[in-house]
N, C-alpha and C positions, 0 to 999 in steps of 0.2 A: 238445307239443314247443315251440311258440312261447312258452309260459309259462316253460319251463325256460331258454330262451335269454334271455328278458327278465330272469329271476331271476339268471342268470349274469352278465349285463352290469351289473345293478344292484349285485351284490356286488363286482364288479371296480371299478366307478366309486366305490364307497364306500371300498374298501381303497386304491386308487391314491393319492388325496391324502394319506392317512395315511403310506403308504410314502415318498412324495415328500417330505413334511415331515420324516420321520425321516431320510431321506438328506441333505437340506439341512442339518438340525441337526447331524448327525454330521460332515459336511464342514466346516461352519462351526466346529465345536468343534476339529476337527483343525487347521484353518487358524489359529485363534487360539492354540492351545496349542503349536504347532510352534516350535522354536527357530530362530534365524537366526545368520548369521555376524557376528561382532563387528567384523571388519576394515572392511567397507564402512561400517558405522555410525560408526566412528572416523575414517574418511576424510572422511565428511560432516561430522563434528564439527570437523575442522580447517578445512574450507572455510567452514562456518558461523561458526566462531570468528573467522576472518580478516574475514569480512563484518561481524561485530559490532564488531571493532576499527575498521574503516572507518566504520561507522555512527555510533559514538559520537564519533569524530574530526570527522565532518561536523556533528554536533549541537554540538560544542564550538566549531567555527568560526562557527556561526550564533547563538551565545549572545547576542552584543551586540545583534543586530537583533530577536530574538524572545523568548528566555527572559528577557532583561534586563527588570527591572521598568520601566525607562525606555525600552524599545524600542518597536517598532511596535505591539505588542499591549498593550492595557489589561487586565491580568490580573484586577484587582479588578472591573472592569465585566464581564468574561467570566464570572467566577464568580457574579456577581449575576444575569446573564441565564440562564446554563446551570448551575443549582445542582449538578447531578450531577458536574460537573468538580471539585468540592471534595474528592472522595475521592482525595487525592494527597499525596505527601510534600512537595510544593512548595506553600507558602501565602503570601499577601500578607505582606510584611515580609522575605522571603528576600532576601539581598543578591546582587549580581552575583558577588562573590568566592566565595560559597558555591556558586553554580551552577557556576562554573568548576572548583571542587574536586571536586564530585560527578561531573560529566561527565568530568573528567580521570581520576578514579579508576575510573570505569566503563570508559574506554578501556583503562586498564592491566589491570583485572580481566578483560577479554575475552581477554587472553592466557592466563589460566588455563584457559579452554575450549580454546584452540588447543593448549596443552601437555598437556591431559588431567588437570589438577590440580583435584580437588574440583569436578567439572563441575557437578553439581547445585547446589551452594552458590553457585558463581560465577554460574550462570545465574539463580538465584533473586534474587540481589542486583541483577544487571543488569536483570532483568525489572521489579523494583520501580522502578528509576530510569527505565527506558524508559516504563513506564506513567505515572509521574508527569510525565514530560516531555511526552508527547502530550496528557495532560489539561490541563497548564499552558498548552499552545499549541493547544488543541483546535480553534480556528477554522481552523488551517492544517495539520491532520493530513491525510496522504494515504496512498496504498497502500503506499509503502515503510515508513512507520511501523507500519501495520497488520501487514505481513508480519514485520517484525523482532521485534516484541514477541510475536507468535504463535510464531515460531521459538524464542525464548528460553523460552517456556512449554513447548514440546515437549522442549527440552534438559533441562528439569527432570525429565522423565519417561523419556526414552530411556535405555537401559542403555549409557552411553558410558564411555570411559576405561579399557577393558579391554586395548586394544592401541594401537600407535603412540605409546608413551610414551617420550620422549627419554631418561629416566634408565635405561631398560632396555637401551639400546644399548651399554652397557659390556660386555655379554655377547657382543657381535659382531652385525653386521647379519644374517648368514645364520642364526644361531641364533635371533635374535629373530623373523625372518620365519617360520622353521619352526614356532615356537610360536604366533605371532599368527594365522597362517592356519588354525589348528585350534581357536581359541577360539570358542565359541558362547555365545549369551545368549538369554533369553526374547524371542520375536518379537512378542508381543502389541502392545506400544506402537508398534513399527515399522509393523505392519500398519495400525494406527489412524492413524498419521501419514501414511502413503501414501494412505489413504482420504481424509484431509483435503486432501492435494494434489490428488487426483482431483476432489474436490468443488469446488476453486477453478476448475479448467478447465471442469468441466461447467456449473456455475452461471453463470460469466462467459460461457461460450460459448453455451449454450442461451438465456439471457435476451436475448441480442442479437437473437434472432429476433423478439422483441416490439417492437423499435425500427423505426419506419418508415424512418429514414435508413439503417440497416444493410440493410434489405430493398431499398431503392432503390439501394444501392451508393454512397451519398454520405457515409456516416459516417466512413470513413477520411480522406477529403479534409477534412471538417470537423474531425476530430481533429488533423490535421497543421497546420491553420490556427489552432489555439488558441494563445494567448499562451505557454502552458507548453511548446510544442514547441521544438525546437532552432532550426529555421529556418522560422517560420510564413510568411514572405514569399517563400520560395523556391518554394513550391508555387503554381502558377497554373492557370487553367482548362484550358490545353493538357495538363496532367498528369492531368486527370480520368479519361480512358479507362483509363490504366494503373492508377490508384488504385482504379477500380471493380473491375478484375480482382482486385487484391490484397484488396479489401474482401470479395468473395465467397469468395476463397480462405481468408481468415482465419475466415469464418463456418463453413467446412467443417472446417478443420484444428483449431481450438481444442477443440471437444468431442470430436474424434477422438483427440487426443493420449493421454488416459488409457486409452482402450480399447486402443490399440496397445501402450502401454508395459506393460500387464498381460498381454500374450501370454506363452506359455510360453518359458523360456530357449532362445535360439537361433533362435526363430521369425523369419522374414524381416520379418513385420509389426512386430515389436518394434524392429528396426533402422530401419525406416521411421518408426516413432514417434519415435525419437531424432533423426532428421533433421528431422522436422516440428517437434519441440520446439526444436531448435537454430535453425532458420530463423525460427520464430515469435518467439522471444525476442531474437535478434540484430536482427531488424527493428525491434522496439520500442526496443532499446538505442540504435540508430543514429538514432532520430527523436525520442524522448521521454526526458527526464531522470529515468528510473525505474530506476536501476541495481540497487538492493538486492533488490527483489522478482523481477526478471528473472534476476539472477545466482543468487539463492537457489533459484528454481524449477528453473533449469538444473542446479544442484548436486544436486537430488534424483535425477537420473538415475543417480548412484552407487548409490542404494538400489534403484532399479528394475532395475539391471543387476548386482546383488550376486552372483548365481549365475555370471554370465559372468566377473566379476572374479576370483572364487575359482577358477573352472575354469582360468583362465589362470595364476594363481599356483601352482596345483597340477598343472600340465601334466606335471611330471616325477615325480609321486607315483604309485605303482602302485595303492595302495588308500586313497583319501581317505576320511576318516571320514564316516559318514552322520549327518544331522540327527536329533535325538530330539524327543520331545514332553515338555513339562512336565506334571506330574500335575494341576495346577489353576491358575486365574488368581490372581495375587497382587494386593495392594492397588493397586499402580501400574497393573496391567492393567485392573482394574475402573474406576479413575479415568479412564484413557484412553478406555475405552468410553463411559462416562457423558458425558465431555466431548465426544466426537465426536457423540453423539446430540443433546445440547443445541445444539451448534454447527450441526448439520444443520437443526434446527428454527429457529434464529435466522436462517439465510439462506434460509428457505423463504417469504419474503415474496411475496405474490401468488399462492401456490398454494392450491387448494381444500382445506379442512379444516385442513391443516397451517399455512396462513397465519395462522390465528387464534392460534396459539401463538408467533408471531414475537416479539411484544413481551415476554411473560414470559421466553422463552428468552434474548432479548437482554439483558434486565435481569439475569438470573442471571449471564451472562457478564461484564457490566459490573462487577458486584460483585467478581468474581474478578480483573478487570483486563483482560479481553479485549474489544476493539472490532473486529468483523469485518463487512465488507460486500463480498460477492463479485459484486455487480451492477456490474461494471466496464465503463465506457464504453457502457452501455445508456441512460445519462442524456444522451447527446450531443444528442438531439432538443430537450430543454428548456433545457439549460445551456451550449450552445456560444455563444461570442462572440468577436469580434475587436476589438482596441482599439489605437489609436495616440494618443500623447500629444503635446501641444505646450506647452512651458514657455518663458516669456520674462520679461524684466525691463525696466522703464522707466527709462532713464538720466535723470540730472538735467536734461540738455538737451532732454528730451522724446522722444528717439529710442528705438526698441525694439531690444533685444538678445535674440537667441534663445539658449536654454540647452539643454544636453544633457538630454533627458527622463529619462534613467536617473539623473541626479543627484537627482531628486525621487522617481521611481518606479523602485525597484530591479528588476532582471530575474531575481532568484533565484526558484525555484519557489514557495517559501512566500510571498514578497512578492507574486507575481502572484495566488496564491490569496487573499491578504488583500485586495488591491485590487479583486478581483471583487465583494466585498460592497458596495463603493461603487456598482457598476453593477447592483445587484439580482441578481447571480448568486451565489446563496447555496448553498455546499456543505453547510453545517449549518443546521438549522432555527433561525431567529431569530424570536422573537415580534414581531409587527408593532409593538407599542408601544416596542420597543427599537431598531428598525432605524435611525431617524434619529440617535439617540445614538451607535450603533456607527459609522455612516458618519462622523459628525463626529470621533469619536475617531481613526479611521483617518487621515483627512485631516490632522488637527492633528499627529498623531505622525509622519506622513511629512514635514510641514513642520519639525517639531523635529529630525528626523534631518538634513534638508537644512541647517539653520542650524548644527548642530554641526560640519558639514564645510565650510561656505562662509563667506565674509566679506562677502557682499553687504549693502549698506545700503539698496538700492532695493527697492521692492515687486516681488514675484514673482507671476506669474499663470499658472495652469495650466488647460488645456482637454483634453478627451478626445473622440475620435471612436469611438463604440461601435456595433457592428452585429451582427446575427445572421448566422450562416453557414448559408445555406439554398440549395436547388437553384435558386431564383429570384434568388439574389444571389451567384452563383459568383465573380464578379470583385470582390466586396466594394466596390461603388460607391454604396451607398444610405445610408451613415452620414452623420450630421450632427454638427457639432462642438457640444459641450456645455461650458459654463463650469463649472469645478469650484471653484476658490477663488483668492483673493488673500491673500498674507501678506507680512510683512516680518520681517527678523531684527534682534534687538536684544540685544546681549551674549550671543550664542550661543543665544538662545531665539527661538522663532517666535511671532509674534502674528498670528493669523488675522483678517484685516480683513473679508472677505466670502466667502461660499460659496453654492453652489447650493441648500443646504438651507433658506436663509432665516434662519439664525441671526443675531442682531444682532452688529455688529462689537464686538470686545473693546476696541478703542481706536481713536483716530483714525488712519486710513491714507489714502493717496491712493487714489481709486477706480481700479478696473482700467481699462485701455484698453477700447475699445469691445467689449462682450461680444457675440460673434456669436450670432445666433439658432440654435436647434437643438432637437431633440426631447429629452425626458427620457432618462436612461439606460435601457437595456433592462430590461424587466420580464418 
């Protein structure tokens, strides 16, 4: 009897995994092959297209300072240091006028996505320009750039442009809506895109648990004191208890958002997920200049709530059509699946087994044009810093005149990211043999920008007070002032006379006023 019972349980234990695997495979196949409503996809297309218009306009406004060959970035030096950035439409010798034309055309072409005209073609052209721009300015790429070119890549795959087409409105709004809300398309690429969105939340959220500052409840305070924040000097030690609560709340909410948004239609948890998503991104939008990634992720709620949107639009219909299944995956569907798999491996840095595939996967994505890193703000322990600048000029009579620091050190996000390299806060890996050259290039080009805009003939001297944001330095009182450089302007050009790197003066300049002693920039 005992042998029969053991034999029975052995057979069950052998069959159960096979049946479970078969069930999962059938459910996954049904999920991948099911159709989806076209209307929410095209609503997201319009939102994303408007975001693309704003993004390329912002790039256009930044051309003079960054994409410009004579701007703050030495693109020839950048391509020599980071050879992989040469895979770009932009190469040394490109003119400022050409950059204006290309980015201007991209801003106009983004309206093709908004209107639904040749969406994949428009997205492909914009993707090539966006990729070339971030590689041209690779030292100052940040999360908005990463999200926008990823969004354009998915726009090349998603089945968009079937509804919400303005030229169809001549048939009448009600007739168009009656037709649009019944249109369905293959859902494979949409499921893959939403999986990518969930991956953003999960990786960014879970990896924060590996950060000591996030665990201690100090990371949010450190983030808001960064130079890139809207008001880094507003937050003071008395705000720390409130920010600790918000720090731990963010740790819980961020990885929870995708789980809640994936609940069945109408589930209370799904609406709770929408509130969490809204509060999470609005909090970032109000404190950090990262509009594109936060508005873009908020816009994906249209796709998570696609069933609810269609249910509301069909509230007067007696028999709404049921969704069907496509017979098999098409080429675009397979491409989306392969891309999602490679992308998952590329962001698996630090995980057992899969972490070994991080570099090959990332290299494959780079060749395609994708640069993704979802470890957002878990670097706050090693790369946080607070900086204040002092700039002055020595009058002919020997007196000192203070100047506005922003006249030499711009406060735009990309400018702050670039200045961080001078203080050894490196967002991108720079080989040690090139670091001094890069720092000198940044300082001299900041001086060139100053001289193009000023008419001062007296020497200008700049200092920086840099310090780490740590629990033992909450009030930021431990920094010491560090001399950066002295330069003078001659015929709208800057001549660097002295700098903290020890480079010899280019020409005779008056020595700077007494250089205050201080520690080296943070390392």
